[in-house]
C-alpha positions in Angstrom: 35.4 7.9 -36.1 36.3 9.1 -32.6 33.4 11.5 -32.5 31.0 8.7 -32.9 33.2 6.4 -30.4 32.6 8.8 -28.2 28.8 9.4 -28.9 28.2 5.6 -28.7 30.0 5.4 -25.2 28.1 8.3 -24.2 25.1 6.4 -24.9 26.0 3.4 -23.3 26.9 4.7 -20.2 23.5 6.6 -19.9 21.4 3.9 -21.0 23.2 1.8 -18.3 22.6 4.5 -15.7 19.2 4.6 -16.5 18.6 0.3 -16.2 20.2 0.6 -13.3 18.5 3.5 -11.5 14.8 2.3 -13.2 15.9 -1.7 -11.7 14.1 -2.2 -8.0 14.1 -5.4 -6.0 11.5 -7.5 -6.9 11.4 -8.6 -3.1 8.9 -6.9 -1.3 10.2 -4.7 1.7 8.5 -5.4 5.3 8.2 -2.2 7.3 10.3 -1.0 9.4 8.2 -3.0 12.5 7.1 -5.5 10.7 5.7 -7.7 13.9 2.7 -8.1 16.1 4.6 -7.5 19.0 3.7 -4.6 20.9 0.3 -2.6 21.4 -2.8 -2.3 18.6 -5.4 -0.7 18.4 -8.6 -3.0 17.0 -9.8 -1.4 14.1 -11.6 -3.6 11.9 -13.3 -6.7 11.5 -15.0 -8.2 8.9 -16.8 -12.1 8.8 -17.1 -12.8 5.3 -19.1 -9.5 3.1 -20.2 -8.1 6.9 -18.1 -5.4 8.2 -18.4 -4.5 12.0 -17.8 -1.1 13.7 -14.6 -2.1 15.6 -12.8 -0.9 18.9 -10.7 -1.9 21.9 -7.1 -2.7 22.5 -4.9 -6.0 21.4 -1.2 -6.6 22.8 1.1 -9.1 22.2 3.5 -9.7 24.4 7.5 -10.8 23.5 7.2 -14.1 25.4 4.5 -15.1 23.5 1.3 -14.0 25.4 -1.2 -11.7 24.4 -4.4 -10.0 25.5 -7.2 -8.5 24.0 -10.3 -6.1 25.2 -12.5 -5.8 22.1 -16.1 -5.1 20.8 -17.5 -5.1 17.5 -20.8 -4.6 16.3 -22.7 -5.7 12.7 -25.3 -4.1 11.3 -28.5 -5.0 13.0 -26.8 -6.8 16.1 -26.0 -6.2 19.4 -22.5 -5.2 20.4 -19.9 -8.4 21.0 -17.5 -8.0 23.5 -14.3 -9.8 23.9 -11.9 -10.1 26.5 -9.5 -13.1 26.5 -5.4 -13.8 27.1 -4.0 -16.2 24.8 -0.7 -17.5 23.0 0.4 -16.3 19.4 3.2 -18.1 17.6 4.1 -16.2 14.5 5.9 -18.3 11.6 7.1 -16.0 8.6 4.2 -13.8 7.2 1.9 -16.6 9.3 0.9 -16.6 13.1 -1.6 -19.2 15.2 -3.5 -17.7 18.1 -4.4 -19.8 21.2 -7.5 -18.4 23.0 -9.3 -20.5 25.5 -8.3 -23.9 23.9 -9.0 -22.5 20.0 -6.3 -22.7 17.7 -6.5 -20.4 14.6 -4.0 -19.6 11.5 -3.7 -16.1 10.0 -2.0 -14.5 7.4 -0.1 -11.1 8.4 0.1 -8.0 5.5 1.7 -5.0 7.0 1.0 -1.5 5.6 2.5 1.2 7.7 0.9 1.6 10.8 -1.4 -1.6 9.9 -1.9 -4.7 9.9 -4.4 -7.1 8.3 -4.8 -10.6 9.6 -6.6 -12.8 6.9 -7.8 -16.2 8.7 -6.7 -19.3 7.0 -8.3 -22.1 9.6 -10.1 -23.8 10.4 -12.6 -23.4 8.1 -14.4 -21.6 7.1 -12.0 -19.3 7.4 -13.5 -15.5 5.7 -12.7 -13.4 8.9 -10.1 -10.5 8.2 -9.1 -8.4 11.3 -7.3 -4.4 11.3 -4.9 -3.4 14.0 -3.5 -0.1 13.6 -0.2 1.1 15.9 -1.4 3.7 18.6 
């Protein structure tokens, strides 16, 4: 009886250990620097299904100001140059930009050294911006 009890206890302890190790958190882990604050390279821009060649810099300051100096080119179009100063207001996974009196709202998705900004307003909101840490 003692031998079968020891085997059952060993099996129970082993299965508990495996269960504890296999269980991860259901909460997504934010990257260590999951903030827009700082300097970024502007590396991607899409407008719906159109993908632009993109370059430039975008800097987000701690005081809520931002400065961008970017360029992008969609296929068969001339290069758009855009330099501006504006404001940014983060709110959890979202951020609001104000540039030249125009407000736009975006969700942020961080992945490694990149952040993907997906426009949510105003409509039509089908733009995505990709920024990468230098």
